[in-house]
C-alpha positions as CSV (number, residue, x, y, z in Angstrom):
1,X,-43.2,7.8,8.0
2,X,-39.5,7.9,7.1
3,X,-38.8,7.7,3.4
4,X,-35.2,6.6,2.4
5,X,-33.7,8.7,-0.3
6,X,-30.2,7.9,-1.7
7,X,-29.6,11.6,-2.4
8,X,-29.6,12.2,1.4
9,X,-26.4,10.1,1.6
10,X,-24.8,12.4,-0.9
11,X,-26.2,15.5,0.8
12,X,-24.8,14.4,4.2
13,X,-21.6,13.0,2.8
14,X,-19.2,15.1,4.9
15,X,-21.0,14.3,8.1
16,X,-21.1,10.6,7.3
17,X,-17.4,10.6,6.5
18,X,-16.7,12.4,9.8
19,X,-18.7,9.8,11.8
20,X,-16.9,7.0,9.9
21,X,-13.5,8.6,10.6
22,X,-14.3,8.8,14.3
23,X,-15.4,5.2,14.4
24,X,-12.3,4.0,12.7
25,X,-10.0,6.1,15.0
26,X,-11.8,4.7,18.1
27,X,-11.4,1.2,16.7
28,X,-7.7,1.6,16.2
29,X,-7.2,3.4,19.6
30,X,-8.0,0.4,21.8
31,X,-5.8,-1.9,19.8
32,X,-2.9,0.6,20.2
33,X,-3.2,0.8,24.0
34,X,-5.2,4.0,24.4
35,X,-6.9,4.0,27.7
36,X,-10.5,5.3,27.7
37,X,-13.7,4.9,29.7
38,X,-15.5,1.6,29.3
39,X,-18.5,3.2,27.6
40,X,-16.2,4.6,25.0
41,X,-14.4,1.3,24.5
42,X,-17.7,-0.3,23.8
43,X,-18.1,2.2,20.9
44,X,-14.9,0.8,19.5
45,X,-16.7,-2.4,18.5
46,X,-18.5,-0.2,16.0
47,X,-15.3,0.6,14.1
48,X,-16.1,-1.8,11.3
49,X,-19.3,0.2,10.7
50,X,-17.0,3.2,10.0
51,X,-15.4,1.2,7.2
52,X,-18.8,0.2,5.9
53,X,-19.8,3.9,5.8
54,X,-16.6,4.8,3.9
55,X,-17.3,2.0,1.4
56,X,-21.0,3.0,0.9
57,X,-20.2,6.7,0.5
58,X,-17.2,5.9,-1.8
59,X,-19.3,3.6,-3.9
60,X,-22.0,6.3,-4.3
61,X,-19.4,8.8,-5.1
62,X,-18.1,6.6,-7.9
63,X,-21.6,6.1,-9.2
64,X,-22.3,9.9,-9.2
65,X,-19.0,10.7,-10.8
66,X,-19.6,8.1,-13.5
67,X,-23.0,9.5,-14.1
68,X,-21.5,12.9,-14.8
69,X,-19.5,11.5,-17.7
70,X,-22.5,9.8,-19.3
71,X,-22.9,12.6,-21.7
72,X,-19.3,12.0,-22.9
73,X,-19.7,8.6,-24.4
74,X,-16.2,8.8,-25.9
75,X,-13.3,7.0,-24.3
76,X,-11.7,10.3,-23.2
77,X,-14.4,10.9,-20.6
78,X,-13.5,7.6,-18.9
79,X,-9.8,8.3,-19.1
80,X,-10.3,11.6,-17.4
81,X,-12.4,9.9,-14.8
82,X,-9.6,7.4,-14.1
83,X,-7.0,10.2,-13.9
84,X,-9.1,12.2,-11.4
85,X,-9.9,9.3,-9.2
86,X,-6.4,7.9,-9.0
87,X,-4.9,11.4,-8.4
88,X,-7.3,12.0,-5.6
89,X,-6.3,8.9,-3.7
90,X,-2.7,8.2,-4.8
91,X,-1.1,11.6,-4.5
92,X,-1.8,12.0,-0.7
93,X,-1.2,8.3,-0.2
94,X,2.3,8.4,-1.9
95,X,3.3,11.5,0.1
96,X,2.4,9.9,3.4
97,X,3.6,6.4,2.4
98,X,6.9,7.6,1.1
99,X,7.7,9.6,4.2
100,X,6.7,6.7,6.5
101,X,8.7,4.2,4.5
102,X,11.8,6.4,4.3
103,X,11.7,6.7,8.1
104,X,11.1,2.9,8.4
105,X,14.1,2.2,6.1
106,X,16.2,4.5,8.3
107,X,15.0,2.5,11.2
108,X,16.0,-0.9,9.7
109,X,13.3,-1.9,7.2
110,X,14.7,-3.2,3.9
111,X,14.2,-1.2,0.7
112,X,12.4,-4.2,-0.8
113,X,9.9,-4.2,2.1
114,X,9.4,-0.4,1.7
115,X,8.7,-0.8,-2.1
116,X,6.2,-3.6,-1.3
117,X,4.5,-1.4,1.2
118,X,4.4,1.7,-1.0
119,X,3.0,-0.3,-3.9
120,X,0.5,-2.0,-1.6
121,X,1.7,-5.4,-2.9
122,X,2.6,-6.2,0.7
123,X,-1.1,-6.2,1.5
124,X,-2.0,-8.7,-1.2
125,X,1.0,-11.0,-0.3
126,X,1.2,-10.7,3.5
127,X,-1.9,-8.7,4.6
128,X,0.4,-5.9,5.8
129,X,0.0,-2.2,5.0
130,X,-2.6,0.1,3.6
131,X,-5.5,-2.3,2.9
132,X,-8.0,0.4,2.2
133,X,-5.9,1.9,-0.6
134,X,-5.0,-1.6,-1.8
135,X,-8.7,-2.3,-2.1
136,X,-9.6,1.0,-3.7
137,X,-7.1,0.7,-6.6
138,X,-8.7,-2.4,-8.2
139,X,-12.2,-1.2,-7.2
140,X,-11.6,2.0,-9.2
141,X,-10.2,0.0,-12.1
142,X,-13.3,-2.2,-12.4
143,X,-16.0,0.4,-11.7
144,X,-16.3,1.9,-15.2
145,X,-16.3,-1.6,-16.7
146,X,-19.1,-2.8,-14.3
147,X,-21.0,0.4,-15.1
148,X,-20.7,-0.1,-18.8
149,X,-21.9,-3.7,-18.5
150,X,-24.8,-2.7,-16.3
151,X,-25.9,-0.2,-19.0
152,X,-25.9,-2.8,-21.8
153,X,-27.6,-5.7,-20.1
154,X,-31.3,-6.2,-19.5
155,X,-31.3,-6.7,-15.7
156,X,-28.2,-5.1,-14.0
157,X,-29.5,-5.9,-10.5
158,X,-29.3,-9.7,-11.2
159,X,-25.9,-9.2,-12.8
160,X,-24.6,-7.3,-9.8
161,X,-26.1,-9.9,-7.4
162,X,-24.2,-12.7,-9.2
163,X,-21.0,-10.7,-9.0
164,X,-21.6,-10.2,-5.2
165,X,-22.3,-13.9,-4.7
166,X,-19.1,-14.8,-6.6
167,X,-17.1,-12.3,-4.5
168,X,-18.6,-13.6,-1.2
169,X,-17.9,-17.2,-2.4
170,X,-14.3,-16.4,-3.1
171,X,-13.9,-14.5,0.2
172,X,-15.3,-17.4,2.1
173,X,-12.6,-19.8,0.8
174,X,-10.0,-20.9,3.2
175,X,-6.8,-18.8,2.6
176,X,-3.9,-18.9,4.9
177,X,-3.3,-15.5,6.5
178,X,-0.5,-15.9,9.0
179,X,-0.1,-12.2,9.6
180,X,-3.7,-11.8,10.9
181,X,-3.8,-14.9,13.0
182,X,-6.0,-16.9,10.6
183,X,-5.0,-20.1,9.0
């Protein structure tokens, strides 16, 4: 009988990220006009699973990294955690985003649009740009707070469930999204 163990996700993290990357690439390929066999196109429908895998593995990574600073109850441990996390995602992002936006400005994009894209504000205002990075920034910001609350309350599972219900409720509200064809 198969026994699920959360440590296996951490153990096979690299392989899971590789599968997730391929699924996301396949998903974007069809939308960008890449011609491929029909059986391969059908795999592209699984692209969203790749994003789910990234989120699951990222969430577990956040949890494990927060566990490693448990012994350092002082504020400096959390500050170091924030610095490490943000350096890990923002340094590569800014290098790529800066180059891409400089080229886009040379091609006619306004500097204001480039600044909005680089800052990820364009995602929050117009649903354009690097949504994954735009989602990770606030996620990283609230993770230590959520972790600290979970450690102090009697039943963290119920607390987390309430948070998830609130997020799903807010997400299901009708927001106009002209850029993605929703209204």
